[in-house]
C-alpha positions as CSV (number, residue, x, y, z in Angstrom):
1,X,4.7,-66.2,-25.9
2,X,5.8,-65.5,-22.3
3,X,9.7,-65.6,-22.0
4,X,10.7,-67.9,-19.4
5,X,12.3,-66.4,-16.2
6,X,16.0,-66.5,-16.0
7,X,18.3,-67.1,-12.9
8,X,21.9,-66.4,-13.2
9,X,23.9,-68.3,-10.7
10,X,27.3,-66.8,-10.1
11,X,29.7,-69.5,-9.1
12,X,30.0,-73.2,-10.3
13,X,31.5,-74.7,-7.3
14,X,29.6,-76.7,-4.8
15,X,27.3,-74.1,-3.8
16,X,26.5,-73.0,-7.3
17,X,26.0,-76.3,-8.9
18,X,23.6,-77.3,-5.9
19,X,21.8,-74.2,-6.3
20,X,21.5,-74.7,-10.0
21,X,20.2,-78.4,-9.4
22,X,17.7,-77.3,-6.7
23,X,16.1,-74.7,-9.1
24,X,15.5,-77.1,-12.1
25,X,14.1,-79.6,-9.7
26,X,11.7,-77.2,-8.1
27,X,11.1,-75.3,-11.3
28,X,12.1,-77.1,-14.4
29,X,10.7,-74.1,-16.6
30,X,13.4,-71.7,-15.2
31,X,16.0,-70.8,-17.6
32,X,19.1,-71.2,-15.3
33,X,22.5,-69.8,-16.3
34,X,25.6,-70.9,-14.2
35,X,28.9,-68.6,-14.4
36,X,32.0,-70.4,-13.5
37,X,35.7,-69.2,-13.6
38,X,37.0,-72.7,-14.1
39,X,36.7,-74.0,-17.6
40,X,35.0,-77.3,-16.9
41,X,31.7,-78.5,-15.4
42,X,31.4,-78.8,-11.7
43,X,33.3,-81.7,-10.0
44,X,33.6,-83.1,-6.7
45,X,35.8,-80.7,-4.8
46,X,36.4,-82.7,-1.5
47,X,38.7,-84.8,-3.8
48,X,40.9,-82.0,-4.7
49,X,43.1,-82.2,-1.6
50,X,42.6,-86.0,-1.0
51,X,42.1,-88.7,-3.7
52,X,43.2,-86.4,-6.4
53,X,46.3,-85.2,-4.8
54,X,47.4,-88.7,-3.8
55,X,46.6,-90.2,-7.1
56,X,43.9,-92.4,-5.8
57,X,41.3,-91.2,-8.3
58,X,42.0,-89.6,-11.8
59,X,40.9,-86.3,-13.0
60,X,38.2,-88.1,-15.0
61,X,36.7,-89.8,-11.9
62,X,35.8,-86.5,-10.1
63,X,32.9,-85.3,-12.2
64,X,29.4,-84.9,-10.7
65,X,27.2,-87.6,-12.4
66,X,24.2,-86.1,-14.4
67,X,25.4,-82.4,-13.9
68,X,25.5,-81.9,-17.6
69,X,21.8,-83.3,-18.0
70,X,20.3,-80.7,-16.0
71,X,19.0,-78.6,-18.8
72,X,21.5,-75.5,-17.6
73,X,23.3,-73.1,-19.5
74,X,26.9,-73.2,-18.5
75,X,29.2,-70.2,-19.0
76,X,32.4,-71.6,-18.0
77,X,36.0,-70.0,-18.0
78,X,34.2,-66.9,-17.3
79,X,34.3,-64.2,-14.6
80,X,31.6,-61.8,-13.6
81,X,32.9,-58.3,-14.0
82,X,29.8,-56.5,-12.7
83,X,26.3,-56.8,-11.4
84,X,23.6,-54.3,-11.9
85,X,20.6,-55.3,-9.8
86,X,18.5,-52.3,-10.7
87,X,18.8,-53.2,-14.5
88,X,18.9,-56.9,-13.8
89,X,22.1,-57.3,-15.7
90,X,25.1,-59.4,-15.1
91,X,28.3,-58.3,-17.0
92,X,31.0,-61.1,-17.7
93,X,34.6,-60.1,-18.1
94,X,34.5,-60.7,-21.8
95,X,32.0,-58.0,-22.2
96,X,29.0,-60.0,-22.7
97,X,25.8,-59.2,-20.5
98,X,23.2,-61.6,-19.2
99,X,19.6,-60.5,-18.2
100,X,18.5,-62.1,-15.0
101,X,15.0,-62.0,-12.9
102,X,17.2,-63.3,-9.9
103,X,20.8,-63.7,-9.3
104,X,22.3,-66.2,-7.1
105,X,25.8,-65.5,-5.5
106,X,27.6,-68.5,-4.8
107,X,31.3,-67.5,-5.4
108,X,33.0,-69.3,-2.5
109,X,36.2,-68.1,-1.3
110,X,39.7,-67.6,-2.7
111,X,43.0,-68.7,-0.8
112,X,44.2,-65.6,1.2
113,X,47.4,-64.4,-0.2
114,X,50.7,-64.1,1.9
115,X,51.0,-60.7,3.3
116,X,55.0,-61.0,2.8
117,X,56.6,-60.7,-0.6
118,X,57.7,-63.7,-2.5
119,X,61.1,-64.1,-3.9
120,X,60.5,-64.4,-7.9
121,X,62.9,-67.2,-8.0
122,X,60.8,-69.2,-5.6
123,X,57.4,-68.3,-6.8
124,X,56.8,-71.5,-8.6
125,X,57.2,-73.1,-5.5
126,X,54.6,-71.2,-3.4
127,X,51.1,-73.0,-4.7
128,X,47.4,-72.4,-3.5
129,X,45.1,-75.4,-3.0
130,X,41.6,-74.7,-4.1
131,X,40.8,-76.3,-7.4
132,X,41.5,-79.5,-9.5
133,X,44.1,-77.5,-11.4
134,X,45.9,-76.5,-8.0
135,X,46.0,-80.2,-7.0
136,X,47.6,-81.0,-10.5
137,X,50.2,-78.3,-9.8
138,X,51.1,-79.6,-6.4
139,X,51.1,-83.4,-7.5
140,X,53.5,-82.5,-10.5
141,X,55.6,-80.5,-8.0
142,X,56.0,-83.4,-5.9
143,X,56.9,-85.8,-8.6
144,X,59.5,-83.5,-10.2
145,X,61.0,-81.7,-7.4
146,X,60.6,-84.3,-4.7
147,X,60.6,-81.9,-1.8
148,X,61.9,-83.1,1.5
149,X,59.4,-80.8,3.4
150,X,56.1,-79.0,2.7
151,X,55.1,-76.1,4.7
152,X,51.3,-75.4,4.7
153,X,50.1,-72.1,5.7
154,X,46.7,-72.6,7.3
155,X,45.5,-75.4,9.5
156,X,42.0,-75.3,8.9
157,X,39.9,-78.1,7.3
158,X,41.8,-77.8,3.9
159,X,45.3,-77.5,5.4
160,X,44.9,-80.1,7.9
161,X,43.3,-82.8,5.1
162,X,46.1,-81.7,2.9
163,X,48.6,-82.4,5.4
164,X,47.1,-85.9,6.0
165,X,47.2,-86.7,2.2
166,X,50.9,-85.4,1.7
167,X,51.5,-87.6,4.9
168,X,50.3,-90.6,3.2
169,X,52.5,-90.3,0.2
170,X,55.7,-90.0,2.4
171,X,56.0,-86.3,2.5
172,X,57.0,-84.6,5.5
173,X,54.7,-81.6,6.4
174,X,54.8,-78.6,8.7
175,X,51.5,-76.9,9.5
176,X,51.6,-73.1,10.4
177,X,48.6,-71.2,11.7
178,X,48.0,-68.2,14.1
179,X,45.7,-70.6,16.2
180,X,46.8,-72.7,19.0
181,X,45.4,-75.8,17.9
182,X,44.6,-77.0,14.3
183,X,40.9,-77.1,13.2
184,X,40.0,-74.5,16.4
185,X,37.7,-72.3,14.3
186,X,35.8,-75.5,12.6
187,X,35.7,-77.8,15.7
188,X,35.9,-75.7,18.8
189,X,38.3,-76.0,21.5
190,X,37.7,-79.4,22.9
191,X,37.6,-81.2,19.5
192,X,40.6,-79.2,18.3
193,X,42.4,-80.2,21.5
194,X,41.8,-83.9,20.6
195,X,43.2,-83.4,16.9
196,X,46.2,-81.8,18.4
197,X,46.7,-84.4,21.0
198,X,46.7,-86.9,18.2
199,X,49.3,-85.5,16.0
200,X,51.6,-83.8,18.5
201,X,53.1,-86.9,19.8
202,X,54.0,-88.2,16.5
203,X,55.7,-84.6,15.5
204,X,59.0,-86.1,16.9
205,X,59.2,-89.1,14.4
206,X,60.5,-86.8,11.7
207,X,63.2,-89.6,10.9
208,X,60.8,-92.1,9.6
209,X,59.9,-92.8,6.0
210,X,56.5,-91.3,6.3
211,X,56.6,-89.0,9.3
212,X,53.3,-87.4,10.6
213,X,52.8,-83.8,10.0
214,X,54.5,-81.4,12.3
215,X,52.3,-78.8,14.0
216,X,53.7,-75.4,14.7
217,X,51.5,-73.5,17.1
218,X,51.7,-69.9,17.5
219,X,53.1,-70.0,21.1
220,X,56.1,-72.3,20.1
221,X,56.7,-70.8,16.4
222,X,60.2,-69.2,16.2
223,X,60.1,-65.4,15.1
């Protein structure tokens, strides 16, 4: 009996789950193994900093329909320790190994850590935003601490969207970014200028109950 070819997909986010889905669609006979650091099946990550953060949708509503019916082997809550292409081996953090005829790298990205030291007393108030767990921690902090202002480091798509979500629940937000305008790297100078012009006039309305996010560009930020 000929053994089935195995493809190991490293990463169970949007790219990893899409790769696994496509592989099973074009070659149902493949043995597809997906390794993911989060201990849950892939979910709609676009809700993490929007509906899931504001409470508009619940955690049970963000799952991806049919994802558990793909016939894929899931290794969840696991990190890849090493990859040996010549031996066709993927070693997991728990020491187990998986053979692979092909390996798909779909790990995504992690939030960049702040270059400055964080006071240990304030460490629980410095949060990242990438996963559903991150969203849950921020939502819990908003409910228990009721902060008057949240500072978001990074005005890319994730930062700008998170600022908008926090604005809808009445939180004052300051966006900080090295770029002169928010979303510059994603949209280009012209479109980023439109976003900048849309939000900047409302930056002075901080006295309202639900003020718009403030934008602190590089040129005007205090040292």
